[in-house]
C-alpha positions in Angstrom: -9.4 12.1 13.3 -7.8 13.1 16.5 -9.7 10.3 18.4 -8.4 7.9 15.8 -4.8 8.9 16.5 -4.0 10.4 13.0 -4.4 14.0 13.7 -3.6 16.7 16.3 -6.1 19.4 17.5 -4.9 22.9 16.9 -7.3 25.5 18.2 -7.9 28.4 15.9 -6.3 30.9 18.1 -3.2 28.8 18.1 -3.2 28.1 14.4 0.0 30.0 13.5 2.0 28.8 10.5 4.8 27.5 12.9 2.2 25.7 15.0 0.6 23.9 12.0 4.0 23.0 10.6 5.1 21.6 13.8 1.8 19.5 14.1 2.2 18.3 10.6 5.8 17.3 10.9 5.0 15.5 14.2 2.4 13.5 12.4 4.3 12.7 9.1 7.3 11.5 11.2 5.4 9.2 13.5 5.4 5.5 12.3 2.3 4.7 14.5 0.4 7.5 12.7 1.4 6.0 9.5 0.3 2.5 10.7 -3.2 3.8 11.8 -3.6 5.7 8.5 -2.8 2.6 6.5 -5.3 0.6 8.7 -8.0 3.2 8.2 -7.3 3.1 4.3 -7.6 -0.6 4.2 -10.8 -0.5 6.3 -12.3 2.1 4.0 -11.4 0.1 0.9 -12.8 -3.2 2.5 -16.0 -1.4 3.4 -16.5 -0.3 -0.2 -15.3 3.3 0.2 -16.9 6.1 -1.7 -18.9 3.7 -4.0 -20.6 2.1 -0.9 -21.2 5.6 0.7 -22.9 6.7 -2.5 -25.0 3.6 -2.5 -26.1 4.1 1.0 -26.9 7.9 0.2 -28.9 7.0 -2.8 -30.9 4.2 -0.9 -31.6 6.7 1.8 -32.8 9.2 -0.6 -35.1 6.6 -2.4 -36.5 5.6 1.1 -34.7 2.3 1.2 -32.1 1.0 3.7 -29.2 0.0 1.3 -27.9 -2.5 3.9 
């Protein structure tokens, strides 16, 4: 998610409530993050989302390709 530009990495040692709140507020206030998130949502819907993922997993378990 960090690589996709919709999250910040917060190391466990730095994960204070204040640091987490600051990171979250930074993300929700950034219009570019909103744009990227919307794009990822649309991509997931276009690709079939969870239904497609379930189909691929079931096909793999049955030994097929599902593609």
